[in-house]
C-alpha atoms as one frame of an Amber mdcrd trajectory, in Angstrom:
protein
   6.102 -22.278   3.889   2.465 -21.106   3.419   0.437 -23.506   1.311  -2.440
 -23.035  -1.130  -5.411 -24.518   0.703  -8.238 -22.243  -0.436 -11.082 -24.724
  -0.654 -14.488 -24.919  -2.291 -16.053 -24.306   1.118 -14.150 -21.021   1.334
 -15.314 -20.048  -2.113 -18.930 -20.700  -1.079 -18.408 -18.567   2.019 -17.243
 -15.643  -0.108 -20.102 -16.111  -2.569 -22.613 -15.854   0.316 -21.027 -12.602
   1.415 -21.250 -11.186  -2.141 -24.905 -12.211  -2.416 -25.760 -10.566   0.871
 -24.253  -7.319  -0.365 -26.914  -7.010  -3.034 -29.561  -6.586  -0.380 -27.876
  -3.575   1.265 -29.992  -0.438   1.393 -28.617   2.507  -0.617 -27.302   5.632
   1.047 -29.049   8.872   0.009 -26.870  11.869  -0.587 -27.924  15.403   0.151
 -28.264  17.719  -2.805 -25.021  19.607  -1.987 -23.106  16.350  -1.713 -24.433
  15.189  -5.069 -23.392  18.442  -6.684 -19.923  18.234  -5.217 -19.506  14.660
  -6.433 -20.440  15.576 -10.005 -18.651  18.872 -10.260 -21.897  20.693 -11.119
 -22.234  18.955 -14.518 -25.681  18.420 -16.104 -27.423  15.320 -14.797 -26.290
  12.220 -16.645 -23.240  13.841 -18.200 -19.978  11.857 -18.155 -17.899  13.711
 -15.587 -14.196  13.115 -14.839 -13.135  13.613 -11.200 -10.662  12.421  -8.554
  -7.596  13.302 -10.570  -4.346  12.220  -8.821  -0.651  12.298  -9.575   0.243
   8.961  -8.007   3.792   8.231  -9.070   6.569  10.668  -9.978   9.992   9.385
 -10.928  12.824  10.889 -12.942  11.563   9.473 -16.266   7.903   8.564 -15.768
   4.694   9.529 -13.965   1.380   7.816 -13.282  -1.896   9.745 -13.304  -5.341
   8.335 -12.397  -8.958   9.600 -12.339 -12.550   8.400 -12.398 -15.530   9.052
 -14.678 -19.112   8.910 -13.465 -22.550  10.170 -14.456 -23.440  13.499 -12.903
 -26.420  13.594 -10.553 -26.370   9.846  -9.830 -25.537   7.972  -6.686 -24.284
   4.331  -6.569 -25.313   3.952  -2.910 -21.899   4.889  -1.506 -22.082   8.619
  -2.136 -20.316   8.697  -5.477 -21.493   8.986  -9.103 -22.445   5.795 -10.897
 -19.412   4.625 -12.910 -19.441   5.741 -16.569 -16.992   4.149 -19.024 -15.258
   6.751 -21.212 -12.149   7.446 -23.201  -9.222   8.964 -21.335  -6.018  10.789
 -22.247  -3.451  13.102 -20.730  -2.124  16.019 -22.761   1.158  17.414 -21.518
   4.199  19.467 -22.391   6.917  21.726 -20.984   4.818  24.936 -21.295   1.243
  25.412 -20.008   0.124  26.794 -23.397   1.795  24.004 -25.371   0.428  20.635
 -24.242   1.694  18.978 -27.397   2.157  15.390 -26.218  -0.596  12.861 -25.634
  -0.683   9.644 -23.558  -3.521   7.159 -23.451  -4.563   4.838 -20.624  -3.887
   1.179 -20.067  -7.644   0.607 -20.702  -9.315   2.311 -23.663 -12.875   2.625
 -22.389 -13.268   2.546 -18.586 -14.458   4.541 -15.612 -11.104   3.783 -13.894
  -8.426   5.666 -15.728  -4.703   4.903 -15.359  -2.219   6.735 -17.614   1.584
   6.458 -17.630   3.704   9.279 -19.010   6.942   7.799 -20.251  10.282   9.133
 -21.517  10.248  12.207 -19.264  13.418  14.198 -18.654  14.926  14.389 -15.147
  14.717  17.828 -13.538  12.160  19.109 -16.068   8.892  20.874 -15.236   5.868
  19.512 -17.086   2.291  20.789 -17.413  -0.662  18.457 -17.946  -4.373  18.081
 -18.137  -6.407  14.838 -18.032  -9.487  14.538 -20.202 -12.422  12.153 -20.691
 -15.389  12.625 -22.974 -13.953  16.009 -23.973 -14.003  17.246 -20.384 -11.038
  18.046 -18.118 -10.719  15.990 -14.911 -11.109  17.760 -11.598  -8.538  16.943
  -8.903  -9.128  15.154  -5.598  -9.961  17.995  -3.228  -8.201  18.366   0.123
 -10.459  20.174   2.590  -9.329  18.610   5.885  -5.622  18.918   5.268  -3.096
  21.152   3.506  -1.827  19.285   0.499  -1.796  18.756  -3.243  -2.991  15.577
  -4.971  -2.048  16.610  -8.522   1.353  18.338  -8.633   4.551  19.469  -7.007
   3.440  23.121  -6.916   0.147  25.033  -6.760  -0.229  25.517 -10.518  -3.874
  24.955 -11.488  -5.173  24.202  -8.018  -8.845  25.208  -7.718  -9.311  24.628
 -11.467  -9.307  21.744 -13.895  -5.728  22.498 -14.990  -3.259  22.544 -16.445
  -1.381  21.286 -13.384   2.366  20.886 -13.067   5.078  18.711 -11.670   8.887
  18.676 -11.766  10.626  15.394 -12.200  13.440  14.601  -9.745  16.992  13.732
 -10.554  17.678   9.983 -10.360  19.735   8.609  -7.470  23.464   8.869  -8.107
  25.513   5.942  -9.276  24.745   2.626 -10.908  21.360   0.969 -10.409  21.715
  -2.156  -8.283  18.318  -3.732  -7.574  14.784  -2.922  -6.379  12.540  -4.070
  -3.550   8.739  -3.928  -3.419   7.438  -2.711  -0.016   3.850  -3.418   0.918
   1.653  -4.054   3.969  -1.944  -4.587   5.218  -3.078  -7.312   2.888  -5.936
  -8.281   5.295  -6.702 -11.584   3.555 -10.123 -12.754   4.627 -11.593  -9.295
   5.225 -15.088  -8.703   3.865 -15.777  -5.036   4.774 -13.405  -2.118   4.441
 -13.573   1.113   6.378 -15.155  -0.101   9.607 -14.276   2.123  12.516 -14.870
   0.781  16.029 -17.408   2.723  18.030 -18.353   4.950  15.050 -21.621   3.533
  13.562 -21.920   6.331  11.046 -18.923   4.890   9.189 -20.390   1.991   7.253
 -18.229  -0.801   5.912 -17.844  -1.081   2.155 -18.175  -4.519   0.618 -17.107
  -5.911  -2.723 -19.642  -5.768  -5.573 -21.812  -8.918  -5.842 -20.305 -11.556
  -8.101 -16.753 -10.235  -7.967 -13.823 -11.970  -6.236 -12.942 -11.018  -2.614
 -11.203  -7.669  -2.689  -8.139  -8.700  -0.635  -7.430 -11.358  -3.311  -8.054
  -8.935  -6.149  -5.621  -6.462  -4.714  -2.867  -8.919  -3.816  -3.077 -10.707
  -7.174  -2.645  -7.400  -8.988   0.110  -6.277  -6.587   2.170  -9.407  -7.266
   1.722  -9.053 -10.991   2.612  -5.372 -10.863   5.801  -5.764  -8.815   6.959
  -8.520 -11.126   6.292  -6.220 -14.107   8.250  -3.455 -12.326  11.282  -5.738
 -11.989  11.415  -5.987  -8.189  13.996  -8.489  -7.029  12.633  -8.858  -3.500
   9.310  -8.175  -1.755   8.753  -7.201   1.942   5.235  -7.367   3.400   5.041
  -5.484   6.730   2.250  -7.132   8.616  -1.507  -7.628   8.704  -1.084 -10.386
   6.232  -4.557 -11.580   7.285  -7.760 -10.059   8.606  -7.872 -12.185  11.778
  -5.179 -14.912  11.421  -7.587 -17.660  10.311  -5.395 -20.493   8.913  -7.087
 -20.554   5.506  -6.539 -16.816   5.051  -2.912 -16.993   6.078  -2.495 -19.880
   3.633  -4.233 -18.028   0.813  -2.027 -14.980   1.248   1.031 -17.215   1.089
  -0.257 -18.921  -2.003  -0.640 -15.589  -3.813   2.741 -14.318  -2.563   4.350
 -17.509  -3.815   3.573 -16.234  -7.319   6.261 -13.652  -6.763   8.891 -16.192
  -5.711  10.176 -18.322  -2.887   9.395 -17.454   0.727  12.431 -16.406   2.793
  14.461 -16.148  -0.430  12.549 -13.711  -2.586   9.851 -12.441  -0.268   9.563
 -11.923   3.490   6.721 -11.100   5.880   6.262  -9.784   9.423   3.397  -9.913
  11.847   0.751  -7.195  12.322  -1.785  -6.788  15.071  -4.417  -8.571  12.985
  -2.074 -11.593  12.750  -1.879 -11.955  16.557  -2.690 -15.210  18.336  -6.447
 -15.669  18.729  -8.828 -17.743  20.850 -11.588 -19.910  19.375 -12.419 -22.980
  17.344 -10.962 -21.675  14.015  -7.600 -21.497  15.705  -7.611 -24.684  17.776
  -5.319 -26.639  15.436  -2.498 -24.116  15.721   0.314 -24.028  18.334  -0.304
 -22.465  21.698   0.588 -18.782  21.547   3.394 -17.369  23.666   1.115 -14.685
  25.036  -2.437 -15.901  24.471  -4.648 -18.266  22.452  -3.316 -20.119  19.448
  -0.749 -18.640  17.088  -1.620 -19.586  13.485   0.588 -16.885  12.003   3.614
 -18.420  13.719   2.751 -21.808  12.243   2.189 -20.436   8.769   5.263 -18.248
   8.367   7.770 -19.194  11.145   7.379 -22.942  11.706   9.389 -24.782  14.280
  11.003 -23.052  17.215  12.309 -19.976  15.423  11.086 -16.553  16.619   8.720
 -14.367  14.596  11.405 -11.743  13.942  14.589 -12.082  11.896  17.411 -10.497
   9.982  18.957 -11.451   6.711  21.321 -10.090   4.026  19.999  -9.441   0.522
  22.700  -8.579  -2.030  24.701  -6.924   0.766  21.713  -5.085   2.232  20.979
  -5.986   5.872  17.230  -6.421   6.311  15.618  -6.585   9.735  12.023  -7.837
  10.121  10.274  -6.863  13.402   7.292  -8.501  15.079   5.577  -5.392  16.469
   2.781  -7.381  18.113   5.002  -9.675  20.175   2.741  -9.288  23.230  -0.665
 -10.049  24.640  -3.606  -7.911  23.529  -6.763  -7.588  21.440  -5.035  -5.748
  18.573  -6.615  -2.383  19.300  -3.796  -1.088  21.515  -0.267   0.114  20.807
   2.196  -2.287  19.223   4.839  -3.875  21.372   7.924  -6.036  21.295   9.037
  -8.521  23.954  12.117  -7.814  26.078  13.827 -10.701  24.316  13.161  -9.165
  20.884  14.314  -5.733  21.969  17.590  -7.210  23.279  18.053  -9.163  20.039
  17.479  -5.987  17.973  20.126  -4.069  19.950  22.667  -6.866  19.364  21.779
  -7.206  15.687  22.084  -3.479  14.918  25.335  -3.219  16.866  26.762  -6.151
  14.918  25.865  -4.428  11.566  26.489  -0.835  12.678  28.035   0.367   9.387
  26.244  -1.997   6.961  23.401  -0.465   4.905  20.275  -1.594   6.751  16.518
  -1.538   6.080  14.130  -2.238   8.964  10.525  -3.182   8.365   7.665  -3.965
  10.751   3.955  -3.250  11.037   3.625  -0.438  13.569   5.419   2.886  12.846
   7.784   4.297  15.405   6.515   7.851  14.788   3.070   9.034  13.590   2.580
  12.711  12.794   0.491  15.044  10.643  -2.702  12.995  10.427  -6.081  14.196
   9.224  -7.593  12.000  12.012  -6.665  11.869  15.672  -3.330  10.282  16.535
  -3.768   7.828  19.362  -1.367   5.355  21.068  -2.859   2.498  19.010  -1.438
   3.989  15.826   2.210   3.186  16.607   4.647   1.099  18.597   4.799   1.555
  22.407   6.332   5.033  22.968   9.070   3.857  25.327  10.156   1.132  22.911
   9.989   3.460  19.930  12.236   5.954  21.726  14.709   3.196  22.546  14.823
   2.053  18.921  15.340   5.647  17.682  18.216   5.998  20.137  19.685   2.798
  18.741  19.271   4.117  15.197  21.171   7.266  16.153  24.136   4.997  17.039
  23.748   2.882  13.875  24.704   4.933  10.750  23.978   2.008   8.485  20.189
   2.217   9.048  18.703   4.397   6.320  15.037   3.312   5.966  12.260   2.113
   8.274   9.192   0.789   6.426   5.903   0.487   8.332   2.211  -0.112   7.598
  -0.711  -0.107  10.070  -1.876   3.463   9.461  -3.068   2.628   5.909  -1.591
   5.868   4.552   1.364   7.170   2.596   3.451   9.420   4.813   7.110  10.278
   5.104   8.694  11.279   8.438  12.196  12.066   9.605  12.744  12.038  13.349
  15.322  14.524  14.792  16.439  11.696  17.099  17.973   9.875  14.052  17.809
  12.225  11.049  19.625   9.872   8.700  16.673   7.429   8.806  13.596   7.912
   6.590  10.397   6.510   8.140   7.965   5.581   5.393   4.370   4.594   6.100
   2.839   2.938   3.047  -0.869   2.772   2.257  -2.693  -0.540   2.639  -2.488
  -2.954  -0.224  -6.095  -3.997   0.257  -8.012  -0.710  -0.281  -7.740   2.775
  -1.747  -5.243   3.862  -2.893  -4.197   0.209  -2.852  -0.696  -0.575  -3.976
   2.977  -0.761  -3.087   6.156   1.300  -2.988   9.139   0.385  -5.171  12.526
   0.968  -3.544  15.142   1.402  -6.267  18.625   1.119  -4.867  21.604   2.831
  -6.608  25.190   3.068  -5.458  24.760   6.672  -4.383  21.210   6.656  -2.996
  17.701   5.380  -3.486  14.293   6.301  -4.929  11.024   5.311  -3.310   7.904
   5.492  -5.515   4.316   4.506  -4.777   2.239   2.710  -7.407  -1.429   1.904
  -7.374  -2.299  -1.685  -8.259  -3.412  -1.563 -11.894  -5.494  -4.557 -12.908
  -9.029  -3.786 -14.023 -10.556  -5.257 -10.876  -7.981  -3.597  -8.614  -8.716
  -0.147 -10.052 -12.431  -0.836  -9.752 -12.169  -1.780  -6.042  -9.735   1.033
  -5.226 -12.161   3.642  -6.574 -15.088   2.049  -4.732 -13.199   1.882  -1.399
 -12.117   5.499  -1.598 -15.590   6.230  -0.205 -14.572   4.910   3.226 -15.139
   7.284   6.178 -17.976   9.002   4.313 -15.647   9.842   1.410 -12.961  11.483
   3.482 -10.558   8.525   3.149  -8.351   9.991   0.357  -7.430  12.935   2.558
  -5.961  10.510   5.070  -4.626   7.685   2.937  -3.286   9.052  -0.365  -0.558
  11.251   1.061  -0.692  14.978   1.687   1.885  15.705  -1.025   3.701  14.013
  -3.880   6.727  13.755  -1.590   4.811  11.570   0.849   4.616   8.961  -1.956
   7.753   9.687  -4.030  11.199  10.651  -2.843  14.851  10.468  -3.854  17.504
  10.347  -1.167  21.262  10.504  -1.442  23.041   7.828   0.612  26.205   5.827
   0.236  25.107   2.362  -0.786  28.207   1.520  -2.791  28.895  -1.512  -0.600
  25.841  -3.282  -2.003  25.969  -5.430  -5.134  23.730  -6.522  -7.888  22.068
  -9.912  -7.324  24.161 -12.748  -8.761  21.328 -13.916 -11.020  17.767 -12.862
 -11.903  15.060 -14.154  -9.594  14.111 -17.605 -10.878  10.622 -18.209 -12.118
   8.498 -19.910  -9.480   6.717 -23.212 -10.261   3.119 -22.410  -9.299   1.961
 -25.802 -10.606   4.266 -27.495  -8.161   2.770 -25.448  -5.331  -0.700 -26.684
  -6.286   0.512 -30.286  -6.691   2.160 -30.190  -3.219  -1.076 -28.908  -1.730
  -3.154 -31.528  -3.519  -0.896 -34.261  -2.295  -1.135 -32.958   1.261
């Protein structure tokens, strides 16, 4: 089991990184870029922008936006943050917005508002406001999409916008699972793109905790608040598989519950075996270097892939970097793992099955070029899809790696939903909650909601010169939120609530070690 060995030396290392960030030279925006960022408001005016409909379920919705001072630049190309009030007015007719919802923070630049007690199948109209001004939506210029609603109402204006709530899945609610990926513990710069020097990395603000920790701490608190019974983390648990970072991620995940009982992880390309002094104490890797991820999460002789049953649901965890490589190529699985997967799926052909692993099988409809490195090896992906076509129990494949929210259905196995989920560690920064009912399931994306998580999420949205939201957020509401009918009546409710985990015992065990 991962331990909690984040030491004072590590804290000093992070403090040095934060101090160095203060010396970074600011980026100067052109006049047109400044005007676009502030919506044309008078210089210094509190201006609400970046409005997004994040979550849409049958009875609730989550809406977020940002307030900054017009005509200013924080060095990343956005307005300087401006704390302000925030509210959403909404109703069932565009001229009667007669209900009001406030945010989880009363005076902040980072607004997060939940609309509760909504009616299933009902169309609502809404407008978000701060400092008496309506919030402008996140603009999609590189892609066709809609960040604020389920139809085109209000697009090109500041609202009202509209959405229609879905019907809930049929049958009795059974349990829920939090799905996440790309924690990147140990990372210090977000948004770096190899070979593209114009894309600068974005660092955490000086004096604040490392952003991978901020985001994972909030995620764990949020999924506990949401009532998730299990948690699946699909790879890139660390930035580069340094033992202390793998251990720190495990320490934070332990706050959710017990490893291999309540939460489960798989390997990503960043978690591959590495060469060098930081890795010398770890076992020899099967393919190269030293494999610290194997030691941290799959000790002993067991392989780094697995299957298990959770309340009747068959869960398959894939190691999609079970190969040699530098992490920048396509994912791949060993012949041994491929043979094991065929046997496992055949043995559970009719049982409801969820598969999760880091690399997607299929990547489509991207704002940026789709290369082989974005997914699993094509030949292996085709073989797995063929196996899914012969396995009616498989209904969901959860992947990370692309750092975006996107839903795909392959004609090779149309009963399987392929869901890419945005990275936990950066904008939009969160998780998807899979709610399982007897007659189907709902999948809803939530942004991590702590004060520091919302602060970092809004800062890191400026990756790729501010174009990152058009890639990562999801083209449409349905890329983040979906309800699917499926016979899951063979599953059962967990026998007992997830027990509270003894975090103090974790710390004592580490101290004793």
